[in-house]
C-alpha positions as CSV (number, residue, x, y, z in Angstrom):
1,X,-74.2,-299.0,-182.1
2,X,-74.2,-302.8,-182.6
3,X,-72.1,-304.2,-185.4
4,X,-71.7,-307.9,-186.4
5,X,-69.4,-309.2,-189.1
6,X,-70.3,-312.5,-190.8
7,X,-67.9,-314.5,-192.9
8,X,-70.2,-316.4,-195.3
9,X,-70.3,-317.8,-198.8
10,X,-67.8,-319.7,-200.9
11,X,-65.5,-316.8,-201.7
12,X,-64.9,-315.4,-198.2
13,X,-67.5,-312.7,-198.3
14,X,-68.1,-310.4,-195.3
15,X,-71.8,-309.5,-194.6
16,X,-72.5,-306.8,-191.9
17,X,-75.4,-306.3,-189.6
18,X,-75.5,-302.8,-188.2
19,X,-78.1,-301.8,-185.7
20,X,-78.8,-299.0,-183.2
21,X,-78.9,-301.6,-180.4
22,X,-80.6,-304.8,-179.6
23,X,-84.2,-304.4,-180.5
24,X,-83.4,-301.3,-182.6
25,X,-83.5,-300.4,-186.2
26,X,-80.8,-302.1,-188.4
27,X,-79.4,-302.4,-191.9
28,X,-77.6,-305.3,-193.6
29,X,-74.7,-304.6,-195.9
30,X,-73.9,-307.0,-198.7
31,X,-75.8,-310.2,-197.8
32,X,-73.9,-313.0,-199.6
33,X,-74.6,-316.6,-200.2
34,X,-75.5,-318.6,-197.2
35,X,-77.1,-315.7,-195.3
36,X,-78.9,-317.9,-192.7
37,X,-76.5,-316.9,-189.9
38,X,-77.3,-313.3,-190.5
39,X,-81.1,-314.0,-190.4
40,X,-80.6,-316.0,-187.2
41,X,-78.8,-313.0,-185.6
42,X,-81.6,-310.7,-186.8
43,X,-84.1,-312.8,-184.9
44,X,-82.0,-313.3,-181.8
45,X,-81.2,-309.6,-181.5
46,X,-84.8,-308.6,-182.2
47,X,-83.7,-305.9,-184.6
48,X,-85.8,-304.3,-187.3
49,X,-84.0,-304.3,-190.6
50,X,-84.9,-301.2,-192.6
51,X,-82.5,-301.5,-195.5
52,X,-80.3,-303.9,-197.4
53,X,-77.4,-301.9,-198.6
54,X,-75.2,-303.2,-201.5
55,X,-71.8,-301.8,-202.1
56,X,-71.9,-303.0,-205.7
57,X,-73.9,-305.4,-207.9
58,X,-71.7,-308.5,-208.1
59,X,-73.6,-311.6,-207.4
60,X,-71.6,-312.6,-204.3
61,X,-72.6,-309.3,-202.6
62,X,-76.3,-309.4,-203.4
63,X,-77.1,-313.2,-203.3
64,X,-78.8,-312.9,-199.9
65,X,-80.9,-309.8,-200.8
66,X,-84.1,-311.7,-201.5
67,X,-83.8,-313.8,-198.3
68,X,-83.3,-310.7,-196.1
69,X,-86.1,-308.9,-197.8
70,X,-88.5,-311.8,-197.5
71,X,-87.7,-312.2,-193.7
72,X,-87.7,-308.5,-192.8
73,X,-89.4,-306.4,-195.5
74,X,-86.3,-304.3,-195.9
75,X,-85.8,-302.1,-198.9
76,X,-82.7,-302.5,-201.1
77,X,-80.3,-299.5,-201.4
78,X,-77.7,-299.3,-204.2
79,X,-76.0,-296.7,-206.4
80,X,-78.2,-295.3,-209.0
81,X,-76.5,-297.1,-211.9
82,X,-76.6,-300.5,-210.2
83,X,-78.6,-303.0,-212.3
84,X,-80.5,-304.3,-209.3
85,X,-84.0,-302.8,-209.5
86,X,-83.2,-301.4,-206.1
87,X,-85.9,-299.6,-204.0
88,X,-83.7,-296.7,-203.1
89,X,-81.1,-295.3,-205.5
90,X,-78.2,-293.3,-204.1
91,X,-75.4,-291.2,-205.4
92,X,-72.2,-289.7,-204.0
93,X,-72.8,-287.6,-200.9
94,X,-76.2,-288.9,-200.2
95,X,-77.1,-289.9,-196.6
96,X,-79.4,-292.8,-195.8
97,X,-81.0,-292.6,-192.4
98,X,-82.8,-295.3,-190.4
99,X,-83.9,-293.9,-187.0
100,X,-80.5,-292.9,-185.4
101,X,-78.4,-294.7,-188.0
102,X,-76.9,-292.2,-190.4
103,X,-75.0,-293.7,-193.4
104,X,-73.1,-291.6,-195.9
105,X,-72.5,-292.7,-199.5
106,X,-69.2,-292.3,-201.3
107,X,-69.1,-293.3,-204.9
108,X,-65.9,-295.2,-205.8
109,X,-66.1,-296.6,-209.3
110,X,-63.2,-298.8,-210.5
111,X,-64.1,-302.3,-209.4
112,X,-67.6,-301.7,-210.9
113,X,-69.3,-298.5,-212.1
114,X,-71.7,-298.7,-209.2
115,X,-69.2,-299.3,-206.4
116,X,-69.8,-297.3,-203.2
117,X,-68.4,-297.0,-199.7
118,X,-70.8,-296.6,-196.7
119,X,-69.6,-294.4,-193.8
120,X,-71.2,-294.6,-190.4
121,X,-70.2,-294.1,-186.8
122,X,-66.5,-294.3,-187.2
123,X,-66.6,-297.2,-189.7
124,X,-66.4,-297.5,-193.5
125,X,-67.8,-300.5,-195.4
126,X,-65.5,-300.6,-198.5
127,X,-67.0,-303.5,-200.4
128,X,-64.5,-304.5,-203.1
129,X,-62.9,-301.1,-203.5
130,X,-60.5,-301.6,-200.6
131,X,-59.5,-304.8,-198.8
132,X,-57.1,-305.2,-195.9
133,X,-53.7,-305.0,-197.7
134,X,-55.2,-304.9,-201.2
135,X,-57.7,-303.2,-203.6
136,X,-60.4,-304.7,-205.8
137,X,-59.8,-306.1,-209.3
138,X,-60.4,-303.9,-212.3
139,X,-60.3,-306.6,-215.0
140,X,-63.9,-307.8,-214.5
141,X,-66.9,-306.5,-216.5
142,X,-67.5,-302.9,-215.4
143,X,-64.0,-302.5,-214.0
144,X,-62.0,-299.4,-214.9
145,X,-58.3,-299.0,-213.7
146,X,-58.3,-295.2,-214.2
147,X,-61.4,-294.8,-212.1
148,X,-60.0,-297.0,-209.5
149,X,-57.0,-294.7,-209.2
150,X,-59.3,-291.8,-208.7
151,X,-61.4,-293.7,-206.1
152,X,-58.4,-294.8,-204.1
153,X,-56.2,-291.7,-204.3
154,X,-59.0,-289.1,-204.4
155,X,-61.7,-290.7,-202.2
156,X,-60.3,-293.4,-199.9
157,X,-57.1,-291.6,-199.0
158,X,-59.1,-288.5,-198.2
159,X,-60.9,-290.3,-195.4
160,X,-60.0,-290.0,-191.7
161,X,-57.3,-292.3,-190.6
162,X,-59.3,-293.4,-187.6
163,X,-62.1,-294.9,-189.6
164,X,-62.4,-298.7,-189.2
165,X,-62.3,-300.4,-192.5
166,X,-64.9,-303.1,-193.1
167,X,-63.9,-304.9,-196.3
168,X,-66.1,-307.0,-198.6
169,X,-63.9,-310.1,-198.3
170,X,-61.6,-311.8,-195.8
171,X,-58.5,-311.5,-198.1
172,X,-56.1,-309.8,-195.6
173,X,-54.2,-310.7,-192.5
174,X,-56.9,-309.4,-190.3
175,X,-60.7,-309.1,-190.8
176,X,-60.7,-305.3,-190.3
177,X,-58.3,-302.5,-190.4
178,X,-58.2,-298.7,-190.3
179,X,-57.7,-296.1,-193.0
180,X,-54.5,-295.0,-191.3
181,X,-53.1,-298.5,-191.3
182,X,-54.0,-299.1,-194.9
183,X,-52.4,-295.7,-195.8
184,X,-49.2,-296.9,-194.2
185,X,-49.2,-300.6,-195.1
186,X,-51.3,-301.2,-198.2
187,X,-49.0,-301.4,-201.2
188,X,-51.9,-300.5,-203.6
189,X,-52.1,-297.1,-201.9
190,X,-48.5,-296.1,-202.3
191,X,-48.0,-292.7,-203.9
192,X,-48.1,-293.1,-207.7
193,X,-49.0,-291.1,-210.7
194,X,-52.0,-292.3,-212.7
195,X,-49.7,-293.7,-215.3
196,X,-47.6,-295.6,-212.7
197,X,-50.8,-296.9,-211.1
198,X,-52.1,-298.2,-214.4
199,X,-48.7,-299.9,-215.1
200,X,-48.8,-301.4,-211.6
201,X,-52.2,-302.9,-212.2
202,X,-51.2,-304.2,-215.6
203,X,-48.3,-306.1,-214.0
């Protein structure tokens, strides 16, 4: 597998290009503002982008959708409740395939109602559900602190420790992490009851 991480946009977004290999089938995850470096890499690597996959519908994660689609003809994938007019709607447990790429969907509402993780080949793209050392905000439109508790403690912490975390923003001390490291070091994932977690977010 070929994986490229791009730090683009005014709010430190990460966009990911995932491909079978040079010249192979690919997907782009969360194309943000200023997506030109990603388009250049697509051309240089000669990959065929089958899908644009959005972890959620906030503008900074979809701003480059149209440019990638125009360049590659890719179809947009998002959760079924995402207000994007996506070409492919997915839900928890679905698997998106693009030749040998196999990407599993995990629904993690909390930051937004349509937030998802994408699991593939030992990696997990976490969007704004989980950052390195942090979790996503729940005080924006569509946010829900109680759902975030369920997503973090019921979904994220159920994942394999070896998975490499690919966050939606460069907000931590390193650009990537692992589920095991976040389990051990991320203060938002410390054992708490739901009530304690809601109080923690309120503070």
